[in-house]
C-alpha positions, -999 to +999 in steps of 0.1 A: +339-571+000+324-574-035+322-604-059+302-604-092+285-573-083+273-587-049+283-569-016+292-593+011+298-583+047+326-597+069+302-621+087+293-639+056+329-641+043+339-657+076+311-682+073+321-689+038+357-697+049+351-711+083+322-734+090+323-728+127+315-692+120+282-700+103+249-686+117+214-691+107+215-658+087+248-665+069+236-699+060+205-683+045+226-659+025+250-686+013+223-709+001+198-684-012+211-685-048+205-722-051+171-718-037+162-691-063+176-712-091+155-743-079+123-722-083+128-725-121+126-763-121+121-792-097+138-796-063+138-817-033+115-814-003+146-802+017+149-773-007+114-763-002+116-765+036+148-743+035+130-719+013+100-717+037+122-714+067+142-686+051+111-666+041+099-668+076+132-661+095+149-637+070+122-623+047+146-600+028+171-626+018+153-643-010+140-613-027+174-598-029+188-631-042+162-632-068+171-597-081+208-608-083+199-641-101+179-623-128+205-597-133+232-624-137+210-643-161+200-615-183+236-602-184+247-636-197+218-639-222+223-603-235+250-608-261+232-636-277+199-618-276+214-588-293+231-609-320+199-628-328+178-596-328+201-582-356+190-609-379+154-604-376+134-581-399+099-566-398+071-588-411+046-565-430+009-572-430-020-555-446-049-575-431-060-573-394-042-602-376-061-618-347-048-611-313-038-646-305-019-650-336+000-617-330+007-628-295+020-662-305+043-644-331+056-620-305+063-647-279+080-670-304+103-642-313+112-634-278+118-671-269+141-672-299+160-640-287+166-656-253+177-689-264+145-708-255+144-727-287+120-756-280+095-730-266+100-708-297+093-738-321+061-747-302+049-712-304+057-710-340+036-741-344+007-726-325+010-693-345+007-711-378-022-733-365-042-702-353-035-683-385-045-710-408-076-717-388-085-679-389-081-678-428-100-710-432-129-696-412-128-663-430-130-683-463-163-700-452-147-734-445-158-739-409-176-772-417-146-786-435-125-775-406-146-791-381-146-823-400-108-828-394-104-852-365-070-868-366-037-850-371-056-817-370-028-792-380-016-815-408-052-818-420-057-780-417-025-773-438-037-797-465-072-781-466-056-746-468-034-759-498-063-773-517-083-741-512-054-719-523-050-702-490-015-716-489+006-721-520+031-749-524+060-729-509+042-717-478+026-751-473+061-766-473+073-739-448+043-744-424+046-782-426+082-781-418+075-759-388+049-785-377+073-813-380+103-796-363+079-785-333+068-820-330+104-833-329+112-807-303+083-817-281+094-853-282+131-846-271+149-836-302+165-802-290+166-778-318+198-758-327+200-721-330+201-723-369+171-747-368+150-724-347+160-693-368+150-708-399+116-721-386+109-686-370+116-670-404+094-695-422+066-687-397+069-651-405+068-659-442+036-678-437+020-650-418+031-625-445+014-647-471-017-651-451-020-614-440+002-594-463 
């Protein structure tokens, strides 16, 4: 028997329909999916015990279930990821970008693609912070940077504005990303449109700093 791309033998089908046909093996098969899903969050001690027992008694069950889980999840995410990727454009830069800034930018984009909007916004914030810090240091403003104690990113952006590293437009973009990321961290779930707008603004700030 096949369901959703999963081949199920007769013993598992019987156990599914008739509780008195259940065995230790069929029970492991039937509950493996919920175990794998629970690995991505928090679960009860009973789930952890079931996971450990299944790994010991039937070592092949959970790896196979993990494969199926990822395939199903990626299949569900694929249409949205493709649609969002179609809206993105290359961000051209002329100056060498630090590795951490480039990494934050890539990870923010990937989180946006796969619908992880809170993570995307937090990474956009980190990207802007790392990029602005880099430009301040390159411009000989290390002492001024080190003097900022409270509300560090806000102070960095204001310093960058006064030193003409950011202009009024890119300052407003960067500060908007900062505020939206703070909101997301404190429980305000961002929408797709919100995340797209802040990602595009992050890229615009990077183009201004390194283009």
